[in-house]
C-alpha positions as CSV (number, residue, x, y, z in Angstrom):
1,M,0.0,0.0,0.0
2,Q,1.3,3.4,-0.9
3,P,1.7,5.9,1.9
4,L,-1.3,8.1,2.6
5,R,-0.8,11.7,1.5
6,V,-1.1,14.2,4.3
7,V,-1.6,17.9,4.3
8,V,-1.1,19.8,7.6
9,L,-3.0,23.1,8.1
10,G,-1.1,25.1,10.7
11,T,2.6,25.7,11.2
12,S,3.1,26.3,14.9
13,F,2.1,23.2,16.9
14,G,1.4,21.7,13.5
15,G,5.0,22.2,12.5
16,A,6.6,21.0,15.8
17,V,4.5,17.9,16.4
18,H,2.1,17.0,13.5
19,V,4.4,17.3,10.6
20,E,7.2,15.5,12.4
21,G,4.8,12.8,13.8
22,F,3.5,12.0,10.3
23,R,6.9,12.0,8.8
24,R,8.1,9.4,11.3
25,H,5.4,6.9,10.3
26,A,6.0,4.9,7.2
27,G,2.3,4.8,6.3
28,F,2.1,8.6,5.7
29,E,3.7,11.1,3.4
30,V,3.4,14.8,4.2
31,V,2.9,16.5,0.9
32,G,2.0,20.1,1.9
33,V,1.7,22.6,4.8
34,A,-0.3,25.8,5.0
35,G,0.1,28.7,7.4
36,T,-0.6,32.5,7.4
37,D,3.0,33.5,7.3
38,P,4.6,32.6,3.9
39,Q,8.2,32.7,5.2
40,R,7.4,30.5,8.2
41,S,5.5,28.1,6.0
42,R,8.3,27.9,3.5
43,A,10.9,27.5,6.2
44,L,9.0,24.6,7.8
45,A,8.5,22.9,4.5
46,D,12.2,23.2,3.7
47,A,13.3,22.0,7.1
48,R,11.0,18.9,7.0
49,G,11.3,18.0,3.3
50,V,7.7,18.9,2.5
51,P,7.3,19.7,-1.2
52,V,4.6,22.4,-1.0
53,A,4.1,25.4,1.4
54,S,1.1,27.6,1.0
55,T,-0.9,30.4,2.6
56,D,-4.1,29.4,0.9
57,W,-5.4,26.2,2.6
58,R,-8.3,25.8,0.2
59,A,-6.0,25.9,-2.8
60,L,-3.7,23.5,-1.1
61,L,-6.5,21.0,-0.6
62,A,-7.5,21.3,-4.2
63,D,-4.0,21.0,-5.7
64,A,-2.4,18.5,-3.3
65,K,-5.4,16.1,-3.3
66,P,-4.5,14.6,0.1
67,D,-5.9,11.5,1.6
68,V,-5.6,12.9,5.1
69,V,-5.9,16.5,6.4
70,S,-4.5,17.4,9.8
71,V,-6.2,20.6,11.1
72,V,-3.9,22.4,13.6
73,T,-5.2,25.9,13.6
74,P,-7.1,28.2,16.0
75,P,-10.5,26.7,16.9
76,D,-12.6,29.2,14.9
77,L,-11.1,27.7,11.7
78,H,-11.7,24.0,12.6
79,H,-15.3,23.8,11.4
80,P,-14.7,25.3,7.9
81,M,-11.5,23.4,7.4
82,V,-12.9,20.0,8.6
83,M,-16.1,20.4,6.5
84,A,-14.1,21.4,3.4
85,A,-11.7,18.4,3.8
86,L,-14.6,16.0,4.3
87,G,-16.2,17.4,1.3
88,R,-13.2,16.5,-0.8
89,G,-13.3,12.9,0.5
90,C,-10.4,13.2,3.0
91,H,-9.9,11.6,6.3
92,V,-9.3,14.2,9.0
93,L,-7.4,14.6,12.3
94,C,-8.5,17.7,14.2
95,E,-6.8,19.5,17.1
96,K,-8.7,20.4,20.3
97,P,-10.5,22.4,21.4
98,T,-12.8,20.9,18.8
99,A,-14.8,23.9,17.8
100,L,-16.5,27.1,19.0
101,D,-19.4,25.1,20.4
102,R,-20.9,21.6,20.5
103,H,-23.2,22.2,17.6
104,Q,-20.3,22.8,15.2
105,A,-18.6,19.7,16.6
106,A,-21.7,17.6,16.1
107,E,-22.1,18.9,12.5
108,M,-18.5,17.7,11.8
109,R,-19.2,14.3,13.4
110,D,-22.3,13.8,11.3
111,A,-20.7,14.9,8.1
112,A,-17.8,12.4,8.6
113,R,-20.3,9.6,9.2
114,A,-22.3,10.5,6.1
115,A,-19.1,10.6,4.0
116,G,-17.8,7.4,5.4
117,R,-14.5,9.1,6.5
118,V,-12.4,8.7,9.6
119,L,-12.6,11.9,11.8
120,A,-10.3,11.8,14.8
121,I,-9.7,14.3,17.6
122,N,-6.2,14.8,18.9
123,H,-6.5,13.9,22.6
124,E,-2.9,12.6,22.6
125,F,-2.7,13.0,26.4
126,R,-4.5,9.7,26.5
127,F,-1.4,7.9,25.5
128,F,1.0,9.0,28.3
129,P,2.0,5.7,30.1
130,A,0.7,6.6,33.5
131,R,-2.7,7.4,32.2
132,M,-3.0,4.3,30.1
133,R,-2.0,2.1,33.0
134,T,-4.4,3.9,35.3
135,L,-7.3,3.0,33.0
136,E,-6.2,-0.6,33.1
137,L,-5.9,-0.7,36.9
138,V,-9.2,0.9,37.4
139,A,-10.8,-1.6,35.1
140,E,-9.1,-4.4,37.1
141,G,-10.5,-3.1,40.4
142,A,-7.1,-2.2,41.8
143,I,-8.5,0.8,43.7
144,G,-12.0,-0.4,44.2
145,A,-14.9,1.5,42.7
146,P,-13.7,4.9,41.4
147,R,-15.5,7.7,43.1
148,R,-13.5,10.9,42.8
149,G,-11.1,12.7,40.5
150,D,-8.8,15.6,41.2
151,I,-6.8,17.5,38.5
152,L,-4.8,20.5,39.5
153,G,-2.8,22.6,36.9
154,R,-0.6,25.6,37.2
155,Y,0.9,27.2,34.1
156,A,3.1,30.2,33.8
157,L,1.6,31.5,30.5
158,W,0.2,34.9,31.4
159,T,1.8,35.7,34.8
160,R,3.0,39.0,33.4
161,P,2.0,40.9,30.2
162,E,5.4,40.7,28.6
163,L,5.5,36.9,28.7
164,R,3.2,36.4,25.8
165,A,2.0,38.7,23.0
166,M,-1.7,39.1,22.1
167,N,-2.9,36.4,19.8
168,W,-5.9,34.1,19.2
169,L,-5.4,32.2,22.4
170,S,-6.5,35.4,24.3
171,E,-9.5,36.0,22.1
172,K,-12.8,34.4,23.2
173,A,-14.4,34.8,19.7
174,R,-11.6,32.6,18.2
175,G,-12.0,29.9,20.8
176,G,-9.1,30.9,23.0
177,G,-8.6,30.4,26.7
178,I,-7.1,27.8,29.0
179,L,-10.5,26.0,29.5
180,G,-10.5,24.9,25.8
181,A,-6.7,24.5,25.6
182,L,-6.2,22.2,28.6
183,G,-9.7,21.8,30.1
184,S,-10.5,19.7,27.0
185,H,-7.7,17.2,27.8
186,H,-8.6,17.1,31.5
187,T,-12.3,16.6,30.8
188,D,-11.4,13.8,28.4
189,C,-9.3,12.2,31.1
190,L,-12.0,12.1,33.6
191,R,-14.7,10.8,31.3
192,T,-12.6,7.8,30.3
193,V,-12.6,6.8,34.0
194,F,-16.1,7.8,35.2
195,G,-18.2,8.0,32.0
196,E,-20.0,11.1,30.8
197,P,-20.4,14.0,33.2
198,R,-24.1,14.8,33.8
199,S,-23.6,18.3,35.2
200,V,-21.0,21.0,36.0
201,V,-20.7,24.1,38.2
202,A,-17.9,26.3,37.1
203,S,-15.9,29.4,37.6
204,V,-14.3,30.6,34.4
205,R,-12.2,33.7,34.9
206,T,-9.5,36.1,33.6
207,T,-7.0,36.9,36.3
208,Q,-4.3,38.8,34.4
209,P,-5.9,40.2,31.2
210,R,-3.0,42.2,29.8
211,R,-1.2,40.6,26.9
212,G,2.1,41.8,25.4
213,P,4.1,43.4,24.0
214,T,6.9,41.0,24.4
215,P,10.6,41.6,23.6
216,D,10.1,39.8,20.3
217,D,6.5,40.6,19.4
218,P,4.9,44.1,19.5
219,R,1.3,42.8,19.6
220,H,-0.6,43.8,22.8
221,G,-4.1,44.1,24.1
222,V,-6.6,43.0,26.7
223,A,-7.7,39.3,26.8
224,T,-11.3,38.4,26.3
225,S,-10.8,34.7,26.9
226,D,-10.1,33.0,30.2
227,D,-6.8,32.3,31.9
228,G,-8.2,30.2,34.8
229,F,-11.1,27.9,35.6
230,T,-12.5,25.6,38.3
231,L,-15.0,22.8,37.4
232,H,-16.9,20.6,39.8
233,L,-18.3,17.7,37.7
234,E,-20.9,15.2,38.7
235,F,-21.2,11.8,37.0
236,D,-23.8,9.1,37.0
237,G,-23.2,6.7,39.8
238,R,-22.4,9.5,42.3
239,A,-18.8,10.0,41.3
240,T,-17.5,13.6,41.3
241,A,-14.4,15.4,40.1
242,I,-12.8,18.8,40.4
243,V,-10.5,20.4,37.9
244,D,-8.7,23.6,38.9
245,C,-6.3,25.3,36.4
246,D,-4.5,28.7,36.6
247,A,-2.5,29.9,33.6
248,A,-1.4,33.1,35.4
249,A,0.6,31.2,38.0
250,P,4.4,31.9,38.3
251,Y,5.3,28.2,37.8
252,R,4.3,25.0,36.0
253,W,2.9,22.0,37.9
254,E,0.2,19.4,37.3
255,R,-1.2,16.6,39.4
256,F,-3.8,13.9,38.5
257,E,-5.5,11.7,41.1
258,I,-8.1,9.1,40.7
259,H,-9.6,8.1,44.1
260,G,-11.3,4.7,44.7
261,E,-13.0,3.0,47.6
262,E,-9.7,1.3,48.5
263,A,-6.8,3.4,47.1
264,T,-5.7,6.3,44.9
265,L,-3.7,6.4,41.7
266,R,-1.6,9.5,41.2
267,W,0.6,10.8,38.4
268,D,2.2,14.1,37.6
269,E,2.6,16.2,34.5
270,T,5.2,14.2,32.7
271,G,2.8,11.2,32.6
272,Y,5.6,8.6,32.8
273,R,5.4,7.6,36.4
274,L,2.5,6.3,38.5
275,W,1.9,5.8,42.2
276,R,-0.7,3.9,44.2
277,I,-1.6,5.3,47.6
278,A,-3.5,3.2,50.1
279,P,-4.6,4.1,53.7
280,R,-1.8,4.0,56.2
281,R,0.8,3.1,53.6
282,D,3.6,5.1,51.9
283,P,3.0,5.8,48.2
284,E,4.0,2.9,46.1
285,E,5.5,3.5,42.6
286,L,4.0,1.1,40.1
287,E,5.8,-0.4,37.2
288,I,4.6,0.6,33.7
289,P,4.4,-2.4,31.4
290,E,6.7,-2.3,28.4
291,R,3.7,-2.3,26.0
292,L,2.6,1.1,27.3
293,R,6.0,2.8,27.5
294,L,7.0,5.6,25.2
295,A,10.5,6.3,23.9
296,P,10.8,10.1,23.2
297,R,14.0,11.1,21.4
298,D,16.4,13.7,22.9
299,G,15.2,17.2,22.0
300,D,11.7,16.1,21.0
301,P,8.7,18.3,22.0
302,A,7.0,16.6,25.0
303,L,3.8,15.7,23.1
304,L,5.5,14.2,20.0
305,A,5.9,10.7,21.6
306,P,2.2,10.4,22.6
307,F,1.2,11.9,19.2
308,G,3.0,9.0,17.6
309,V,0.5,6.7,19.2
310,M,-2.3,8.8,17.8
311,V,-0.8,8.6,14.3
312,D,-0.5,4.8,14.6
313,R,-4.2,4.6,15.5
314,L,-5.2,6.9,12.7
315,H,-3.4,4.7,10.2
316,A,-4.9,1.5,11.6
317,A,-8.4,3.1,11.3
318,I,-7.9,4.3,7.7
319,A,-5.9,1.5,6.2
320,G,-7.1,-1.4,8.3
321,G,-10.6,-0.5,9.4
322,A,-9.8,-0.5,13.1
323,P,-12.0,1.5,15.4
324,M,-10.7,5.1,15.8
325,R,-10.3,6.2,19.4
326,P,-10.4,9.0,20.3
327,D,-13.0,9.9,17.7
328,F,-15.6,12.6,17.2
329,D,-18.1,11.1,19.6
330,D,-15.4,11.9,22.2
331,A,-14.9,15.3,20.7
332,V,-18.6,16.2,20.8
333,A,-18.9,14.9,24.4
334,V,-15.9,17.0,25.6
335,Q,-17.1,20.1,23.8
336,S,-20.5,19.7,25.4
337,V,-18.9,19.8,28.8
338,L,-16.9,22.9,27.9
339,D,-20.1,24.6,26.7
340,A,-21.9,23.7,29.9
341,A,-18.9,25.0,32.0
342,R,-19.0,28.4,30.2
343,A,-22.8,28.6,30.6
344,S,-22.4,27.8,34.3
345,G,-19.7,30.4,34.8
346,E,-21.8,33.1,33.2
347,A,-25.0,32.2,35.1
348,G,-23.5,31.1,38.4
349,V,-25.5,27.9,38.6
350,R,-25.0,24.2,38.0
351,V,-25.7,23.3,34.3
352,S,-26.6,20.0,32.8
353,V,-24.4,18.6,30.1
354,E,-26.3,18.2,26.9
355,I,-24.6,16.1,24.2
356,P,-26.1,16.4,20.7
357,Q,-27.1,13.0,19.3
358,P,-26.0,11.9,15.9
359,A,-28.2,12.9,13.0
360,V,-30.5,10.1,11.7
361,A,-29.5,9.0,8.2
């Protein structure tokens, strides 16, 4: 079988992770990249051996005739890009946050099903070894019935204005904010353990709204998107979870805990080590089985190794018909939680999570 032809739309995270991840897989060939900056797009293409660089993504889709389109742009572009790619008969991998709202996400999901194409969402955090092993242990009953999740995140993104210039990530209308950027991953983590959240009460806030200018970028302004949030989620079966993230903190730190009736599983931000904590016992570090381990190369971005698992799964789904996980059912479910969280934050009340059902053929 000939390698599947891939076009990557987006040159920032797309260039650092997506292009390289597809290049390292023998089943794919990256034939084009598109970005808004012609010099950056051309430099990326030259550095990675990609034949075509463009600033017109629609023209690139028409000319390159890819089998697969990887959408790695700001969220306000996800819906038009995914729909255009599906309309050309392409399979699609889309970055998170999925869309501007759950209705856009559901429309993309339904269009992919109608077209018979694979549509995947890039929740590559699923494939960190500690998280993969946690799901296995929970399923095996190693901590008893799971009843509580805690995720705490501190990120030094917007501690001071001069740390980051004004861009789409600080614009609410473009899908910016830390709730979408990292809350999507954390929500996906919890629902793989506890099932779908049924309701959420949330605080969604902007603590430090000034952005830029930086020493290298003159853009500045006032953020309209969030830089912090707290979610309290309730699941069927009485399980609960809290997610608290602050992107105006002066340091970076993450902790993930899944509490069961008998013990707790805990891992930190790297996702490569896992501990079990039982009452009246010291934390016990658990061995990660070889089949779940990742082998990042020196100098690789932190997410490139788990993205490699995502690429493997995408190829198996397209070329071999294997089930695609995570897919757009996952994407729509996560986006529905984010929508409910924003509604809760605005109204100051608990909001039910409403997941749009697939369209009837």
